[in-house]
Structure formats: C-alpha cells, structure tokens
C-alpha positions in Angstrom: 10.3 -58.8 -93.8 13.8 -56.5 -92.6 11.6 -53.8 -94.0 9.0 -54.1 -91.9 11.7 -54.8 -88.5 13.3 -51.8 -89.5 9.7 -50.0 -89.0 8.7 -51.3 -86.1 12.1 -50.4 -84.4 11.4 -46.8 -85.8 8.1 -47.2 -84.5 9.2 -47.6 -80.9 12.4 -45.7 -80.4 9.9 -42.4 -81.9 7.6 -43.7 -79.3 9.7 -43.9 -76.7 11.6 -40.4 -77.1 8.5 -38.9 -77.5 7.6 -40.6 -74.3 10.9 -39.8 -72.5 9.7 -35.9 -73.5 6.5 -35.9 -71.8 7.9 -37.1 -68.7 10.8 -34.7 -69.1 8.0 -31.7 -69.5 5.8 -33.5 -66.8 8.6 -33.3 -64.0 9.2 -29.4 -65.0 5.3 -28.6 -64.8 6.0 -31.0 -61.0 8.7 -28.9 -60.2 7.8 -25.2 -60.8 7.2 -23.4 -57.8 4.2 -22.8 -56.3 5.1 -19.3 -54.7 7.4 -17.8 -52.5 10.6 -19.6 -51.1 9.7 -19.4 -47.1 12.4 -17.6 -45.7 14.2 -18.9 -42.1 13.3 -16.3 -39.3 15.4 -14.4 -37.2 18.2 -15.6 -35.0 21.2 -13.5 -33.2 24.1 -13.7 -34.1 26.5 -15.3 -32.4 30.2 -14.8 -31.5 32.2 -17.4 -31.5 34.6 -16.3 -27.9 36.8 -19.2 -28.4 38.0 -17.7 -31.8 38.2 -13.8 -30.5 41.4 -12.5 -30.6 43.0 -11.2 -27.7 41.8 -14.1 -26.0 38.9 -13.6 -23.2 40.7 -15.4 -20.7 42.8 -13.3 -19.0 44.1 -9.6 -18.1 44.9 -7.9 -20.9 47.8 -5.3 -20.5 49.0 -4.2 -23.9 46.4 -2.5 -25.3 46.0 -4.4 -29.2 45.8 -1.7 -32.5 42.0 -3.6 -32.9 39.6 -6.7 -31.7 39.0 -9.3 -33.9 36.3 -10.4 -33.5 33.7 -13.5 -35.4 30.2 -13.9 -35.8 28.7 -16.7 -36.9 24.9 -16.1 -38.9 22.6 -18.6 -39.7 21.6 -16.7 -42.7 24.9 -15.6 -43.8 23.1 -13.2 -46.7 21.9 -11.0 -42.9 23.3 -7.6 -42.3 24.5 -7.2 -38.8 25.2 -4.1 -36.7 28.0 -4.5 -33.8 29.3 -1.6 -31.3 32.2 -1.3 -29.4 32.7 0.1 -26.2 35.1 1.4 -23.4 33.9 1.5 -20.2 30.1 1.6 -20.8 28.2 3.6 -18.6 24.3 2.6 -18.0 23.3 4.7 -17.2 24.3 7.7 -19.0 25.0 5.3 -22.4 28.9 6.6 -22.3 31.3 4.9 -24.0 30.7 3.9 -27.1 33.8 4.1 -29.5 33.0 2.7 -32.7 29.9 0.7 -34.4 28.5 0.1 -37.6 26.7 -3.0 -39.6 28.0 -5.6 -41.4 27.0 -6.1 -44.3 27.2 -9.6 -46.6 30.3 -10.8 -48.8 30.6 -13.8 -50.9 33.3 -15.3 -48.6 31.6 -15.5 -45.4 28.6 -17.0 -47.8 30.0 -20.8 -47.4 31.3 -20.7 -43.8 28.4 -18.5 -42.0 31.3 -16.6 -40.6 31.5 -12.8 -40.4 35.3 -11.9 -38.7 35.1 -8.2 -37.4 38.2 -6.2 -37.0 37.0 -3.4 -34.7 40.0 -0.9 -34.0 39.4 0.6 -30.6 41.4 4.3 -29.9 44.3 3.9 -28.2 43.8 6.9 -26.4 41.3 5.1 -24.2 43.8 3.2 -22.9 45.3 5.0 -19.5 48.1 3.3 -17.5 46.8 4.5 -14.1 43.3 2.6 -13.9 41.5 -0.8 -15.4 38.8 -0.3 -18.5 36.7 -2.7 -19.5 36.4 -3.2 -23.9 32.8 -4.3 -25.0 31.9 -5.9 -28.3 28.0 -6.1 -29.2 26.7 -7.8 -31.9 22.7 -7.9 -33.3 20.9 -7.4 -36.3 20.0 -4.5 -34.8 20.0 -2.6 -31.8 16.8 -0.6 -29.6 18.2 2.3 -31.3 21.8 4.2 -32.3 20.7 7.6 -31.6 20.2 7.4 -28.3 23.1 6.4 -26.3 21.3 4.4 -23.6 20.0 1.9 -26.1 22.3 2.1 -28.9 23.8 -1.2 -26.5 20.8 -3.2 -26.4 20.2 -5.9 -29.1 16.4 -5.4 -30.3 14.6 -9.0 -30.8 15.8 -11.5 -31.6 18.5 -10.9 -29.3 22.2 -10.5 -29.8 25.9 -11.6 -27.8 29.1 -10.1 -26.8 32.5 -10.4 -25.9 34.7 -8.7 -22.4 38.2 -7.7 -22.1 39.6 -6.2 -18.8 42.5 -4.0 -19.4 45.4 -3.5 -16.6 48.7 -2.7 -17.2 49.5 -3.6 -14.4 47.8 -7.4 -15.2 46.6 -7.2 -11.9 42.4 -7.8 -11.8 41.6 -7.0 -8.5 42.7 -3.8 -9.2 40.2 -2.9 -11.5 37.0 -1.3 -10.5 33.8 -2.9 -9.3 31.3 -2.5 -11.7 27.7 -1.6 -10.1 25.8 -0.3 -12.3 25.5 2.9 -11.2 24.2 1.6 -7.7 26.1 3.6 -4.9 27.0 1.9 -2.1 25.1 2.8 1.6 26.6 2.3 4.4 24.5 1.2 8.1 26.9 1.1 10.8 23.7 -0.4 12.9 23.0 -2.8 10.0 26.5 -3.8 9.7 26.9 -3.0 5.7 
C-alpha cells in the first residue's frame, strides 16, 4: 500500500511540474513582443529656469566664467543642440559665441536632466555698455550654417534663458532692443 501511495505522489508531482513548465513556456510565448516598441513623440527640451547659474532675476555686474544651464528632457537618450549669443541681432544673425550638440550620458538617464556649462568669451564683457546674453536649446535648429536661423529652433520647438549684464548694475542704462526697427518721429503726430 505504501508503494502505491508513493507511486501516486510521484505521478502527482510529475504532473504538477509538467503543468508548471507548460505555464511558464506559455507565459514566455504570450510575453513575447509583437513588434517594435512605439516611441514617444519628440518633445522640446526645457530649461529649468530656477536652477540656472547665475540666476536671471537681476542684472549681472560681473561677467561669469561660464553659464550653467540645466536642461530637462522627456527622452533622456535624446541628443539636443544649444547656442549661446551675446547681443544677438535678428537682422544679421550676428552674436553667436558658442554652440554644440549635447549627446546623452549615463548620468542623465536617471534624472532626465543634462547640465550645460557654457563658457562665454570674456572679451565680450565691455565695461562701457550693457550686454544681453542668451542661451537657446532645441532638439535641432532650423539651420546651423545660416546665422539668422541658427537662433531658431525647429519643431517641436525649444527654450531659452536670458541674462542682462551691466557693470554699473542699472538696467535703465541698457539699450532697448528694437529688433532692428528704427524709431521715427513725426512732429505733427506727436510721436
């Protein structure tokens, strides 16, 4: 009788193990990918404005050695481009002082934030007038070899941060940006 019970137990265990293997194999077949995993749509890089160095809340009275710009990406593996400008002129495209691509690195994979440290040439820091420093980030620019479009992000867009530099610390002494439009004065109209 004990042999018979032992035989029944062996058959039961063998059947249970066999059923387990079939279930595991079935799960593997079901879990197998049916094709390429869909990618998220491209999303523009976003500057974390509260974390830029130097802060943008006031006028810079000293020219920093570099500008620190943390950029957040929805896809941490994406490569994005950046460009730095001093006194950018939209009519001529003049003013670009730095720019490059930022490929992904292992460190930014977990945080989705890549930090740029951009040196802006000290020779641009004249003491006789104000300067506007701007950093633009985008997945890509409209054109990198055409100065006017090297400032324009291509779709899906980009982000920018701006600093004002005046060694006197007074923003009222800075020239006003007019986008190249000359002011006209009409004595009869009063403007």
